[in-house]
Structure formats: structure tokens, C-alpha cells
C-alpha atoms as an extended CHARMM CRD file, in Angstrom:
* protein
*
       288  EXT
         1         1  MET       CA              9.6800000000       14.3790000000       11.6580000000  PROA      1               0.0000000000
         2         2  LEU       CA              7.7040000000       10.4820000000       11.8060000000  PROA      2               0.0000000000
         3         3  ASN       CA              9.0490000000        7.5860000000       13.2780000000  PROA      3               0.0000000000
         4         4  ARG       CA              9.3370000000        5.6370000000       10.6650000000  PROA      4               0.0000000000
         5         5  GLN       CA             11.6570000000        8.2380000000        9.4680000000  PROA      5               0.0000000000
         6         6  ARG       CA             14.0260000000        7.8650000000       12.7940000000  PROA      6               0.0000000000
         7         7  ILE       CA             14.0090000000        4.5000000000       12.3180000000  PROA      7               0.0000000000
         8         8  ILE       CA             15.8290000000        4.2910000000        8.6570000000  PROA      8               0.0000000000
         9         9  LEU       CA             18.0610000000        7.0160000000       10.2450000000  PROA      9               0.0000000000
        10        10  SER       CA             18.8640000000        4.7200000000       13.2210000000  PROA      10              0.0000000000
        11        11  ILE       CA             19.4690000000        1.9700000000       10.8440000000  PROA      11              0.0000000000
        12        12  LEU       CA             21.8550000000        3.8310000000        8.5830000000  PROA      12              0.0000000000
        13        13  GLU       CA             23.3390000000        4.8580000000       12.0060000000  PROA      13              0.0000000000
        14        14  TYR       CA             23.7530000000        1.5380000000       12.9720000000  PROA      14              0.0000000000
        15        15  ALA       CA             25.2620000000        0.2650000000        9.8940000000  PROA      15              0.0000000000
        16        16  GLY       CA             28.2920000000        2.8980000000       10.1420000000  PROA      16              0.0000000000
        17        17  GLY       CA             27.1800000000        4.9770000000        8.8340000000  PROA      17              0.0000000000
        18        18  LYS       CA             26.1970000000        4.1870000000        5.0460000000  PROA      18              0.0000000000
        19        19  ALA       CA             24.6800000000        1.4140000000        3.8190000000  PROA      19              0.0000000000
        20        20  THR       CA             22.8500000000        0.7090000000        0.2330000000  PROA      20              0.0000000000
        21        21  HSD       CA             19.6230000000        0.8660000000       -0.9320000000  PROA      21              0.0000000000
        22        22  THR       CA             18.9600000000       -2.9260000000       -0.9290000000  PROA      22              0.0000000000
        23        23  GLU       CA             20.3250000000       -3.1060000000        2.4640000000  PROA      23              0.0000000000
        24        24  VAL       CA             18.3430000000       -0.5650000000        3.8090000000  PROA      24              0.0000000000
        25        25  THR       CA             15.3230000000       -2.2810000000        2.0930000000  PROA      25              0.0000000000
        26        26  LYS       CA             15.5840000000       -5.0160000000        3.6180000000  PROA      26              0.0000000000
        27        27  TRP       CA             16.6250000000       -5.0800000000        7.2880000000  PROA      27              0.0000000000
        28        28  ALA       CA             13.9590000000       -2.0110000000        7.3030000000  PROA      28              0.0000000000
        29        29  PHE       CA             11.2820000000       -4.6600000000        6.3730000000  PROA      29              0.0000000000
        30        30  LEU       CA             13.3730000000       -7.8690000000        8.6090000000  PROA      30              0.0000000000
        31        31  VAL       CA             12.5130000000       -4.8170000000       11.2480000000  PROA      31              0.0000000000
        32        32  ARG       CA              8.7140000000       -4.8790000000       10.3880000000  PROA      32              0.0000000000
        33        33  LYS       CA              8.9010000000       -8.7890000000       10.4050000000  PROA      33              0.0000000000
        34        34  GLU       CA             11.4850000000       -9.7630000000       13.1710000000  PROA      34              0.0000000000
        35        35  THR       CA             10.9980000000       -7.5860000000       16.1390000000  PROA      35              0.0000000000
        36        36  ALA       CA              9.3080000000       -7.2770000000       18.4850000000  PROA      36              0.0000000000
        37        37  SER       CA              8.3400000000       -3.3040000000       18.2370000000  PROA      37              0.0000000000
        38        38  LYS       CA              8.1640000000       -4.2930000000       14.7090000000  PROA      38              0.0000000000
        39        39  GLY       CA              8.8000000000       -0.6570000000       13.6590000000  PROA      39              0.0000000000
        40        40  GLY       CA              5.4600000000        0.8380000000       15.4270000000  PROA      40              0.0000000000
        41        41  SER       CA              1.9310000000        0.9820000000       14.2610000000  PROA      41              0.0000000000
        42        42  ALA       CA              2.8200000000        3.6450000000       11.4460000000  PROA      42              0.0000000000
        43        43  PHE       CA              5.9700000000        1.9840000000       10.2130000000  PROA      43              0.0000000000
        44        44  TYR       CA              6.6000000000        1.1660000000        6.1850000000  PROA      44              0.0000000000
        45        45  GLN       CA              4.3950000000       -1.4490000000        4.7270000000  PROA      45              0.0000000000
        46        46  PHE       CA              5.5600000000       -3.5670000000        1.9630000000  PROA      46              0.0000000000
        47        47  VAL       CA              5.0340000000       -5.0080000000       -1.3330000000  PROA      47              0.0000000000
        48        48  PRO       CA              6.3110000000       -7.4960000000       -3.4000000000  PROA      48              0.0000000000
        49        49  TYR       CA              8.3890000000       -6.0410000000       -6.5590000000  PROA      49              0.0000000000
        50        50  LYS       CA             11.2480000000       -6.4500000000       -8.8340000000  PROA      50              0.0000000000
        51        51  TYR       CA             14.0640000000       -7.8050000000       -5.6840000000  PROA      51              0.0000000000
        52        52  GLY       CA             11.4060000000       -8.7910000000       -3.4140000000  PROA      52              0.0000000000
        53        53  PRO       CA              9.9800000000       -7.1920000000       -0.1670000000  PROA      53              0.0000000000
        54        54  TYR       CA              9.5680000000       -2.9590000000       -1.4280000000  PROA      54              0.0000000000
        55        55  SER       CA              8.3620000000        0.0860000000       -0.1590000000  PROA      55              0.0000000000
        56        56  PHE       CA              7.5650000000        2.7920000000       -2.8400000000  PROA      56              0.0000000000
        57        57  CYS       CA              6.7520000000        4.8480000000        0.8260000000  PROA      57              0.0000000000
        58        58  LEU       CA              9.9870000000        4.8460000000        2.2040000000  PROA      58              0.0000000000
        59        59  PHE       CA             12.2260000000        5.2980000000       -0.9930000000  PROA      59              0.0000000000
        60        60  GLN       CA              9.5080000000        8.6010000000       -0.8810000000  PROA      60              0.0000000000
        61        61  GLU       CA             10.1600000000        9.5380000000        1.8950000000  PROA      61              0.0000000000
        62        62  ILE       CA             14.3140000000        9.0400000000        1.6870000000  PROA      62              0.0000000000
        63        63  ALA       CA             14.2650000000       11.2900000000       -0.7660000000  PROA      63              0.0000000000
        64        64  ALA       CA             12.6200000000       14.0180000000        1.7110000000  PROA      64              0.0000000000
        65        65  LEU       CA             15.3570000000       13.3000000000        4.2530000000  PROA      65              0.0000000000
        66        66  ALA       CA             17.9740000000       13.5230000000        1.6190000000  PROA      66              0.0000000000
        67        67  ARG       CA             16.2400000000       16.7340000000        0.6070000000  PROA      67              0.0000000000
        68        68  ASP       CA             16.3070000000       18.1440000000        4.3040000000  PROA      68              0.0000000000
        69        69  GLY       CA             20.0600000000       17.5780000000        4.9090000000  PROA      69              0.0000000000
        70        70  TYR       CA             19.7270000000       13.7850000000        6.3930000000  PROA      70              0.0000000000
        71        71  VAL       CA             20.9690000000       11.5970000000        4.4710000000  PROA      71              0.0000000000
        72        72  SER       CA             23.1230000000       11.9730000000        1.6520000000  PROA      72              0.0000000000
        73        73  GLU       CA             22.8350000000       10.2540000000       -1.5480000000  PROA      73              0.0000000000
        74        74  SER       CA             25.0890000000        8.3570000000       -4.4010000000  PROA      74              0.0000000000
        75        75  LYS       CA             23.7630000000        6.1330000000       -6.8320000000  PROA      75              0.0000000000
        76        76  HSD       CA             23.1780000000        2.8600000000       -5.0610000000  PROA      76              0.0000000000
        77        77  SER       CA             23.4370000000        3.6100000000       -1.5210000000  PROA      77              0.0000000000
        78        78  TRP       CA             22.4280000000        6.6870000000        1.4330000000  PROA      78              0.0000000000
        79        79  ALA       CA             24.2920000000        8.3500000000        4.4040000000  PROA      79              0.0000000000
        80        80  VAL       CA             23.6320000000        8.9940000000        7.4740000000  PROA      80              0.0000000000
        81        81  THR       CA             24.1890000000       12.7900000000        7.8210000000  PROA      81              0.0000000000
        82        82  ALA       CA             25.8860000000       14.5500000000       11.4300000000  PROA      82              0.0000000000
        83        83  ALA       CA             21.7670000000       15.9910000000       12.1760000000  PROA      83              0.0000000000
        84        84  GLY       CA             20.0130000000       12.7490000000       10.3750000000  PROA      84              0.0000000000
        85        85  ALA       CA             22.1280000000       10.7450000000       13.2700000000  PROA      85              0.0000000000
        86        86  GLN       CA             20.8570000000       13.4960000000       15.9500000000  PROA      86              0.0000000000
        87        87  ALA       CA             18.0610000000       13.2510000000       15.1700000000  PROA      87              0.0000000000
        88        88  SER       CA             17.9790000000        9.0370000000       14.8950000000  PROA      88              0.0000000000
        89        89  ARG       CA             18.9010000000        9.0790000000       18.6880000000  PROA      89              0.0000000000
        90        90  LYS       CA             14.8630000000       10.7040000000       19.8550000000  PROA      90              0.0000000000
        91        91  LEU       CA             13.8000000000        7.3780000000       18.5240000000  PROA      91              0.0000000000
        92        92  ASP       CA             12.0030000000        5.3890000000       21.7600000000  PROA      92              0.0000000000
        93        93  PRO       CA             14.6710000000        3.3320000000       23.0910000000  PROA      93              0.0000000000
        94        94  GLY       CA             13.1860000000       -0.2980000000       22.4750000000  PROA      94              0.0000000000
        95        95  VAL       CA             12.7390000000        0.4880000000       18.8430000000  PROA      95              0.0000000000
        96        96  ARG       CA             16.4760000000        1.6010000000       18.6920000000  PROA      96              0.0000000000
        97        97  ILE       CA             17.8990000000       -2.0630000000       20.4970000000  PROA      97              0.0000000000
        98        98  ASP       CA             14.9700000000       -3.4970000000       17.8660000000  PROA      98              0.0000000000
        99        99  VAL       CA             17.2670000000       -1.6370000000       15.0850000000  PROA      99              0.0000000000
       100       100  ALA       CA             20.6630000000       -2.9420000000       16.3210000000  PROA      100             0.0000000000
       101       101  GLY       CA             19.4070000000       -5.8610000000       16.2950000000  PROA      101             0.0000000000
       102       102  ILE       CA             18.7560000000       -6.6200000000       12.5870000000  PROA      102             0.0000000000
       103       103  VAL       CA             21.5710000000       -4.4840000000       11.5140000000  PROA      103             0.0000000000
       104       104  ARG       CA             23.9610000000       -7.1060000000       14.1080000000  PROA      104             0.0000000000
       105       105  SER       CA             23.1170000000       -9.6890000000       12.8640000000  PROA      105             0.0000000000
       106       106  HSD       CA             22.8990000000       -8.6050000000        8.7450000000  PROA      106             0.0000000000
       107       107  ARG       CA             25.3480000000       -6.4470000000        8.5390000000  PROA      107             0.0000000000
       108       108  GLY       CA             28.1710000000       -7.5990000000        6.6400000000  PROA      108             0.0000000000
       109       109  GLU       CA             26.0550000000      -10.5320000000        4.7360000000  PROA      109             0.0000000000
       110       110  ARG       CA             26.4650000000      -10.6320000000        0.5150000000  PROA      110             0.0000000000
       111       111  ARG       CA             23.9760000000       -8.8050000000       -0.9370000000  PROA      111             0.0000000000
       112       112  ASN       CA             22.7920000000      -12.0160000000       -2.6050000000  PROA      112             0.0000000000
       113       113  ASP       CA             22.7520000000      -13.7420000000        0.7420000000  PROA      113             0.0000000000
       114       114  LEU       CA             20.3420000000      -11.2190000000        2.3250000000  PROA      114             0.0000000000
       115       115  ILE       CA             18.2250000000      -11.7410000000       -0.5450000000  PROA      115             0.0000000000
       116       116  GLN       CA             18.1860000000      -15.4430000000       -0.5610000000  PROA      116             0.0000000000
       117       117  TYR       CA             17.6210000000      -14.8460000000        3.1150000000  PROA      117             0.0000000000
       118       118  VAL       CA             14.6610000000      -12.6820000000        2.6120000000  PROA      118             0.0000000000
       119       119  TYR       CA             12.9440000000      -14.8680000000       -0.2540000000  PROA      119             0.0000000000
       120       120  GLU       CA             13.2750000000      -17.5500000000        2.0980000000  PROA      120             0.0000000000
       121       121  ARG       CA             11.6450000000      -16.7620000000        4.8110000000  PROA      121             0.0000000000
       122       122  TYR       CA              8.8580000000      -15.5250000000        3.1910000000  PROA      122             0.0000000000
       123       123  PRO       CA              7.8490000000      -16.2820000000       -0.4590000000  PROA      123             0.0000000000
       124       124  ALA       CA              5.7320000000      -14.7720000000       -1.1000000000  PROA      124             0.0000000000
       125       125  PHE       CA              7.1210000000      -11.5110000000       -1.8420000000  PROA      125             0.0000000000
       126       126  THR       CA              9.3230000000      -13.3010000000       -4.4290000000  PROA      126             0.0000000000
       127       127  VAL       CA              5.5190000000      -13.2530000000       -6.7650000000  PROA      127             0.0000000000
       128       128  ASN       CA              7.2420000000      -10.1060000000       -9.0440000000  PROA      128             0.0000000000
       129       129  SER       CA             10.8770000000      -10.8190000000       -8.4490000000  PROA      129             0.0000000000
       130       130  GLU       CA             13.0950000000      -10.0530000000      -11.7670000000  PROA      130             0.0000000000
       131       131  VAL       CA             15.7690000000      -12.8830000000       -9.1360000000  PROA      131             0.0000000000
       132       132  ARG       CA             13.8320000000      -15.8630000000       -8.1460000000  PROA      132             0.0000000000
       133       133  ARG       CA             10.0780000000      -16.6600000000       -7.7630000000  PROA      133             0.0000000000
       134       134  LEU       CA              9.4220000000      -19.0250000000       -4.9280000000  PROA      134             0.0000000000
       135       135  GLU       CA              6.0370000000      -18.4770000000       -5.1760000000  PROA      135             0.0000000000
       136       136  GLN       CA              3.1500000000      -17.7400000000       -7.5820000000  PROA      136             0.0000000000
       137       137  ARG       CA              1.3370000000      -14.8060000000       -8.2080000000  PROA      137             0.0000000000
       138       138  PRO       CA             -2.4300000000      -15.8620000000       -6.5400000000  PROA      138             0.0000000000
       139       139  ILE       CA             -5.2020000000      -15.2220000000       -9.4290000000  PROA      139             0.0000000000
       140       140  ALA       CA             -8.7020000000      -14.9050000000       -7.5700000000  PROA      140             0.0000000000
       141       141  GLU       CA            -11.9240000000      -16.1370000000       -9.8120000000  PROA      141             0.0000000000
       142       142  CYS       CA            -13.8660000000      -13.2870000000      -11.0350000000  PROA      142             0.0000000000
       143       143  ALA       CA            -16.3420000000      -12.2550000000       -8.7010000000  PROA      143             0.0000000000
       144       144  VAL       CA            -17.0590000000       -8.2840000000       -7.3170000000  PROA      144             0.0000000000
       145       145  PHE       CA            -13.9050000000       -7.5300000000       -5.0390000000  PROA      145             0.0000000000
       146       146  THR       CA            -14.6970000000       -4.4270000000       -3.3640000000  PROA      146             0.0000000000
       147       147  ALA       CA            -11.4420000000       -2.5660000000       -0.5680000000  PROA      147             0.0000000000
       148       148  GLY       CA            -10.7550000000        0.3790000000        0.9660000000  PROA      148             0.0000000000
       149       149  TYR       CA             -6.9400000000        1.6680000000        1.6000000000  PROA      149             0.0000000000
       150       150  GLU       CA             -7.8710000000        3.6280000000        4.9080000000  PROA      150             0.0000000000
       151       151  GLY       CA             -5.7530000000        3.0550000000        7.5720000000  PROA      151             0.0000000000
       152       152  LEU       CA             -3.0520000000        1.7480000000        5.2600000000  PROA      152             0.0000000000
       153       153  LEU       CA              0.3070000000        2.7120000000        3.1470000000  PROA      153             0.0000000000
       154       154  VAL       CA             -0.2570000000        2.4880000000       -0.0960000000  PROA      154             0.0000000000
       155       155  ASP       CA              2.3850000000       -0.7040000000       -0.5520000000  PROA      155             0.0000000000
       156       156  GLY       CA              0.0540000000       -2.4470000000        2.2720000000  PROA      156             0.0000000000
       157       157  PHE       CA             -2.8900000000       -1.8300000000        0.4340000000  PROA      157             0.0000000000
       158       158  LEU       CA             -1.2830000000       -3.2340000000       -3.0450000000  PROA      158             0.0000000000
       159       159  ASN       CA              0.5300000000       -6.3050000000       -1.4180000000  PROA      159             0.0000000000
       160       160  GLY       CA             -3.2350000000       -6.8280000000        0.3620000000  PROA      160             0.0000000000
       161       161  LEU       CA             -4.7160000000       -6.5840000000       -3.3410000000  PROA      161             0.0000000000
       162       162  ILE       CA             -1.5550000000       -9.1390000000       -4.8380000000  PROA      162             0.0000000000
       163       163  ARG       CA             -2.5970000000      -11.2820000000       -2.3000000000  PROA      163             0.0000000000
       164       164  ALA       CA             -5.8860000000      -11.8210000000       -2.9170000000  PROA      164             0.0000000000
       165       165  GLY       CA             -5.6370000000      -12.5020000000       -6.3840000000  PROA      165             0.0000000000
       166       166  ILE       CA             -6.9530000000       -8.8550000000       -7.9310000000  PROA      166             0.0000000000
       167       167  GLN       CA             -5.2480000000       -7.7830000000      -10.9820000000  PROA      167             0.0000000000
       168       168  ARG       CA             -7.7250000000       -4.3190000000      -11.8790000000  PROA      168             0.0000000000
       169       169  LEU       CA             -8.1200000000       -1.7210000000       -9.4450000000  PROA      169             0.0000000000
       170       170  ILE       CA            -11.6930000000        0.2460000000      -10.2770000000  PROA      170             0.0000000000
       171       171  ASP       CA            -11.0410000000        3.1310000000       -8.4550000000  PROA      171             0.0000000000
       172       172  VAL       CA            -14.7660000000        3.7550000000       -7.5490000000  PROA      172             0.0000000000
       173       173  ARG       CA            -14.2020000000        7.5520000000       -6.1190000000  PROA      173             0.0000000000
       174       174  ASN       CA            -15.5000000000       11.1850000000       -7.6870000000  PROA      174             0.0000000000
       175       175  ASN       CA            -12.5740000000       12.7530000000       -7.4980000000  PROA      175             0.0000000000
       176       176  PRO       CA             -9.1820000000       10.5310000000       -6.6050000000  PROA      176             0.0000000000
       177       177  VAL       CA             -6.9960000000       13.2090000000       -4.7880000000  PROA      177             0.0000000000
       178       178  SER       CA             -5.2710000000       12.4160000000       -1.5350000000  PROA      178             0.0000000000
       179       179  ARG       CA             -2.8010000000       13.5920000000        0.6760000000  PROA      179             0.0000000000
       180       180  ARG       CA             -1.1380000000        9.7460000000        2.0590000000  PROA      180             0.0000000000
       181       181  TYR       CA              0.9340000000        9.5410000000       -0.3080000000  PROA      181             0.0000000000
       182       182  GLY       CA              0.1520000000        6.7600000000       -3.4630000000  PROA      182             0.0000000000
       183       183  PHE       CA             -3.8490000000        7.3910000000       -3.4560000000  PROA      183             0.0000000000
       184       184  HSD       CA             -3.8900000000       10.4780000000       -5.7820000000  PROA      184             0.0000000000
       185       185  LYS       CA             -4.7990000000        9.1730000000       -9.2640000000  PROA      185             0.0000000000
       186       186  THR       CA             -2.3790000000        9.7640000000      -10.5570000000  PROA      186             0.0000000000
       187       187  THR       CA              0.3300000000        7.8350000000       -8.3150000000  PROA      187             0.0000000000
       188       188  LEU       CA             -1.9580000000        4.8610000000       -7.7080000000  PROA      188             0.0000000000
       189       189  ALA       CA             -2.4510000000        4.5540000000      -11.4560000000  PROA      189             0.0000000000
       190       190  ARG       CA              1.5320000000        4.7510000000      -11.8380000000  PROA      190             0.0000000000
       191       191  LEU       CA              2.6620000000        1.9100000000       -8.8180000000  PROA      191             0.0000000000
       192       192  CYS       CA             -0.2560000000       -0.3250000000      -10.2810000000  PROA      192             0.0000000000
       193       193  GLY       CA              1.5680000000       -0.5480000000      -13.3400000000  PROA      193             0.0000000000
       194       194  LYS       CA              4.2090000000       -1.2240000000      -11.6320000000  PROA      194             0.0000000000
       195       195  LEU       CA              2.9810000000       -4.3780000000       -9.7430000000  PROA      195             0.0000000000
       196       196  GLY       CA              0.9660000000       -5.3010000000      -13.0270000000  PROA      196             0.0000000000
       197       197  ILE       CA             -2.1270000000       -4.1040000000      -12.0860000000  PROA      197             0.0000000000
       198       198  LYS       CA             -4.2690000000       -2.4580000000      -14.3550000000  PROA      198             0.0000000000
       199       199  TYR       CA             -5.9710000000        1.1350000000      -13.5990000000  PROA      199             0.0000000000
       200       200  VAL       CA             -9.0230000000        2.6630000000      -14.4090000000  PROA      200             0.0000000000
       201       201  HSD       CA            -11.4270000000        5.2560000000      -13.4240000000  PROA      201             0.0000000000
       202       202  PHE       CA            -14.9560000000        5.4410000000      -13.0280000000  PROA      202             0.0000000000
       203       203  PRO       CA            -16.0990000000        8.9560000000      -11.3010000000  PROA      203             0.0000000000
       204       204  GLU       CA            -19.0080000000        9.4790000000      -12.4010000000  PROA      204             0.0000000000
       205       205  LEU       CA            -19.8970000000        5.9400000000       -9.5350000000  PROA      205             0.0000000000
       206       206  GLY       CA            -18.5610000000        8.2400000000       -6.8270000000  PROA      206             0.0000000000
       207       207  ILE       CA            -19.9190000000       11.4750000000       -4.7950000000  PROA      207             0.0000000000
       208       208  GLY       CA            -18.9160000000       14.6740000000       -5.1410000000  PROA      208             0.0000000000
       209       209  SER       CA            -17.1540000000       15.7890000000       -2.4010000000  PROA      209             0.0000000000
       210       210  ASP       CA            -19.7640000000       18.4880000000       -2.3260000000  PROA      210             0.0000000000
       211       211  GLN       CA            -22.2400000000       15.8360000000       -0.7920000000  PROA      211             0.0000000000
       212       212  ARG       CA            -20.2220000000       14.4800000000        1.6600000000  PROA      212             0.0000000000
       213       213  GLN       CA            -20.5130000000       17.2040000000        4.1130000000  PROA      213             0.0000000000
       214       214  GLY       CA            -21.6250000000       16.8550000000        7.7050000000  PROA      214             0.0000000000
       215       215  LEU       CA            -21.1500000000       13.3290000000        7.7950000000  PROA      215             0.0000000000
       216       216  ASP       CA            -20.5780000000       12.5640000000       11.2490000000  PROA      216             0.0000000000
       217       217  GLU       CA            -23.8180000000       13.4000000000       12.3890000000  PROA      217             0.0000000000
       218       218  PRO       CA            -26.0550000000       10.8060000000       13.1550000000  PROA      218             0.0000000000
       219       219  GLY       CA            -27.4060000000        9.2390000000       10.4820000000  PROA      219             0.0000000000
       220       220  ALA       CA            -26.2740000000       11.1620000000        7.2990000000  PROA      220             0.0000000000
       221       221  ARG       CA            -24.1620000000        8.8660000000        5.9020000000  PROA      221             0.0000000000
       222       222  GLN       CA            -26.5290000000        5.9460000000        5.4960000000  PROA      222             0.0000000000
       223       223  SER       CA            -29.1850000000        8.9760000000        4.2230000000  PROA      223             0.0000000000
       224       224  LEU       CA            -26.1320000000        9.8550000000        1.7790000000  PROA      224             0.0000000000
       225       225  LEU       CA            -25.5750000000        6.0920000000        0.8910000000  PROA      225             0.0000000000
       226       226  ASP       CA            -29.2580000000        5.6350000000        0.3430000000  PROA      226             0.0000000000
       227       227  ALA       CA            -29.8890000000        8.5830000000       -2.0660000000  PROA      227             0.0000000000
       228       228  TYR       CA            -26.8830000000        7.2740000000       -3.3880000000  PROA      228             0.0000000000
       229       229  GLU       CA            -28.4830000000        4.7810000000       -4.3750000000  PROA      229             0.0000000000
       230       230  ARG       CA            -32.0660000000        5.4240000000       -5.4050000000  PROA      230             0.0000000000
       231       231  THR       CA            -30.4610000000        8.4750000000       -7.7350000000  PROA      231             0.0000000000
       232       232  THR       CA            -26.7070000000        7.7390000000       -8.7170000000  PROA      232             0.0000000000
       233       233  LEU       CA            -27.2410000000        4.3210000000       -9.1180000000  PROA      233             0.0000000000
       234       234  PRO       CA            -30.2320000000        4.0710000000      -11.3960000000  PROA      234             0.0000000000
       235       235  ALA       CA            -28.8820000000        6.9580000000      -13.9370000000  PROA      235             0.0000000000
       236       236  GLN       CA            -25.6700000000        5.6250000000      -14.8400000000  PROA      236             0.0000000000
       237       237  ARG       CA            -26.4540000000        1.7480000000      -15.4220000000  PROA      237             0.0000000000
       238       238  GLU       CA            -24.6490000000        1.9620000000      -18.3330000000  PROA      238             0.0000000000
       239       239  SER       CA            -21.0870000000        2.6990000000      -16.7060000000  PROA      239             0.0000000000
       240       240  ILE       CA            -22.4440000000       -0.3870000000      -14.0900000000  PROA      240             0.0000000000
       241       241  ALA       CA            -22.5890000000       -2.0850000000      -17.2960000000  PROA      241             0.0000000000
       242       242  ARG       CA            -19.3940000000       -1.5620000000      -18.5090000000  PROA      242             0.0000000000
       243       243  VAL       CA            -18.2420000000       -2.2060000000      -14.8420000000  PROA      243             0.0000000000
       244       244  GLY       CA            -19.4490000000       -5.8090000000      -14.7300000000  PROA      244             0.0000000000
       245       245  ALA       CA            -17.9300000000       -6.4280000000      -18.3040000000  PROA      245             0.0000000000
       246       246  LEU       CA            -14.3250000000       -5.4310000000      -16.9980000000  PROA      246             0.0000000000
       247       247  MET       CA            -15.4230000000       -7.6030000000      -13.6600000000  PROA      247             0.0000000000
       248       248  LEU       CA            -16.6950000000      -10.5020000000      -15.9680000000  PROA      248             0.0000000000
       249       249  GLU       CA            -12.7250000000      -10.1700000000      -17.9310000000  PROA      249             0.0000000000
       250       250  MET       CA            -10.5550000000      -10.6330000000      -15.0770000000  PROA      250             0.0000000000
       251       251  PRO       CA            -10.2750000000      -10.3370000000      -10.6280000000  PROA      251             0.0000000000
       252       252  SER       CA            -10.8180000000       -6.7300000000      -10.3130000000  PROA      252             0.0000000000
       253       253  VAL       CA            -11.7660000000       -4.7440000000       -7.4310000000  PROA      253             0.0000000000
       254       254  LEU       CA            -14.0450000000       -1.5100000000       -6.4390000000  PROA      254             0.0000000000
       255       255  VAL       CA            -11.6680000000        0.8510000000       -4.6650000000  PROA      255             0.0000000000
       256       256  CYS       CA            -12.5420000000        3.9930000000       -2.5140000000  PROA      256             0.0000000000
       257       257  MET       CA            -11.1650000000        5.4280000000        0.5630000000  PROA      257             0.0000000000
       258       258  GLU       CA            -13.6120000000        4.1420000000        3.6850000000  PROA      258             0.0000000000
       259       259  ALA       CA            -12.2000000000        0.6040000000        5.4010000000  PROA      259             0.0000000000
       260       260  CYS       CA            -15.6740000000       -0.5380000000        6.2190000000  PROA      260             0.0000000000
       261       261  HSD       CA            -17.6120000000       -1.6420000000        3.3710000000  PROA      261             0.0000000000
       262       262  THR       CA            -20.5550000000       -0.4770000000        4.9570000000  PROA      262             0.0000000000
       263       263  GLU       CA            -19.7670000000        3.2140000000        5.4910000000  PROA      263             0.0000000000
       264       264  CYS       CA            -18.9260000000        3.7050000000        1.5070000000  PROA      264             0.0000000000
       265       265  HSD       CA            -20.3310000000        3.8750000000       -1.2980000000  PROA      265             0.0000000000
       266       266  ARG       CA            -18.6370000000        0.7640000000       -3.2610000000  PROA      266             0.0000000000
       267       267  SER       CA            -21.0140000000       -1.1680000000       -1.0080000000  PROA      267             0.0000000000
       268       268  ARG       CA            -24.0920000000       -0.1190000000       -2.8030000000  PROA      268             0.0000000000
       269       269  LEU       CA            -22.1730000000       -0.2420000000       -5.9250000000  PROA      269             0.0000000000
       270       270  ALA       CA            -21.1400000000       -3.8950000000       -4.9290000000  PROA      270             0.0000000000
       271       271  ARG       CA            -24.4330000000       -4.5750000000       -5.1090000000  PROA      271             0.0000000000
       272       272  ALA       CA            -25.6570000000       -3.0460000000       -8.6570000000  PROA      272             0.0000000000
       273       273  VAL       CA            -22.5200000000       -4.7130000000      -10.1780000000  PROA      273             0.0000000000
       274       274  SER       CA            -23.3710000000       -8.1310000000       -8.9840000000  PROA      274             0.0000000000
       275       275  ALA       CA            -27.1640000000       -7.9120000000      -10.7090000000  PROA      275             0.0000000000
       276       276  ALA       CA            -25.8350000000       -7.0810000000      -13.7930000000  PROA      276             0.0000000000
       277       277  ALA       CA            -22.9960000000       -8.9830000000      -14.1600000000  PROA      277             0.0000000000
       278       278  GLY       CA            -24.7580000000      -12.1360000000      -12.4580000000  PROA      278             0.0000000000
       279       279  LEU       CA            -21.3890000000      -12.4830000000       -9.9290000000  PROA      279             0.0000000000
       280       280  LYS       CA            -20.7810000000      -12.4640000000       -6.2140000000  PROA      280             0.0000000000
       281       281  THR       CA            -19.4420000000      -10.0840000000       -4.0370000000  PROA      281             0.0000000000
       282       282  TYR       CA            -16.5930000000       -9.9690000000       -1.3830000000  PROA      282             0.0000000000
       283       283  HSD       CA            -15.9320000000       -7.1810000000        0.3940000000  PROA      283             0.0000000000
       284       284  LEU       CA            -11.8450000000       -7.4170000000        0.8430000000  PROA      284             0.0000000000
       285       285  GLU       CA            -10.5610000000       -6.6970000000        4.7490000000  PROA      285             0.0000000000
       286       286  LEU       CA             -6.5200000000       -5.9230000000        4.0300000000  PROA      286             0.0000000000
       287       287  THR       CA             -4.2990000000       -5.9820000000        6.1530000000  PROA      287             0.0000000000
       288       288  PRO       CA              0.2280000000       -4.9290000000        5.6060000000  PROA      288             0.0000000000
């Protein structure tokens, strides 16, 4: 069990065994934002959604906790089971103290008061709210943006794109699968749709997995990228032109896995798209 899952169980335990979906989500957000531990380095990340900060990963993992008997779920709330309470106590004591402090500070608040507290302190997370928008969603000027999701949960990644003013995600992975929740093509497209981000996939602009073997050898990665630039890009001028047209239409981002653009084919692709569209290139460095 992941430590972040134990934190959710601890939230429920300190809440008296049961809490609503809204309470758990907002308290978890406040653990990240307002405690010394921030829930740990791998804690949930958040994205602005219908009622403020939200975590698709959190809901995905609570469903797994329910399946495994650590929580039970009713229509709008979760309750911790005896097995869940026992698992929660294996959490680091310092983090448990942080969790207890957040729950103690906000337990008993009316739902609207809790939402208002979060909204007023973190207005950037209201840009997609159906309740009240305290900030407008940013829109970037058109350019050739690139981004990698390595090291991020899907919520943190998508939040970074929203903060950067991106309106379309252009997936340039040849085979867009991932063991990390949210980055498989179908899931990523669905989550983008929920957040008002268009999704499009250009597999022909990626590098096949059969070519990505042995990249830890000195110089192997750059040799692969050089070959990609020398052979794949000239053969895909039509797709590059189509991507350039999309970049001119609305702020869009070329997405692949690697965090560092110089280690990823998207840097070479961006150069070609920039030349085709006459746009500047910006490599985004996203944080949760």
C-alpha cells in the first residue's frame, strides 16, 4: 500500500471513521498545501475541476481501497474499515500529526464553508468551477509548446498545462500506453475532455519501442534522436504541417514522457514544427 493511500485512511480515521467525498478531497488538498510534510514526495496532486481542487488519482485509488476492503463507500461518502484503520497506523507519525491537524481544523465545517475556505486561499483552482470562479483560466499565445509527464501524476501534469494556458494536447508517443494511471491514451483523452483540453494523437511522429532499447548506453539516446531527425522527420512532412496548423489554431503542446526535452524526440520535432508554422518554441517545465 502506498503512503498516500494510508493518508486517506488516516483522514477517515481522524474524521471519526467517515467523511464525504468533498471533505476527503479538500482535506487531502490542504494536507499538500498547508502542512510541513505536504503528504510526502509522492502525495496526490490536484487539478482545477467542477468544485475546485480535485484528484482523479485519489478517486481511482480509493476505488481500489474499497475493492480490497480498506474502505466502504456509500453514495457521497467513504468510511474506513477495521483493516483500513489498522493500515493507516503504519503511516509515518509526523505525517499523521499533519493529517490530524488538518482534519481537526476543518471537521464540522459546513460543505459550503469548506469550499469557500479553499477557494479564497487557492483561487487558481477555481478556473473550472461550476460554483464560483475567482480567477479566469489563462490562455497562452500560440507557440510550439512541449512538455513531458515524467515524475508527475496525471493531475499535476494536467494542472501544469492549465496554468500554462494550454488548450490542446498533441500526443506524439508512438505507443501511448503507461502503467501510471492517467497516461494511457484512452484515459488521458477522457481526462483532457473533462477539463476542456482537446486531445489528438500523432503516432507516426513518435519512436517505436523496438528502437528504444539500450538507451542507457553512453551516447545511445542522442544517436537515436539524431537518426529520428535525419530519417523520420523528413518522411513526415505532411504530419508536421498538420501539427503546425493545429499550433496556429490554439495554444497546443507536444507531449511525450521524458521530463527533459533534450532527452526526448519532441525537442527535434518541435524544431521542425516551429520552422513549418513560423512559431517560437517553449519547453514547459511543469511542477504539481
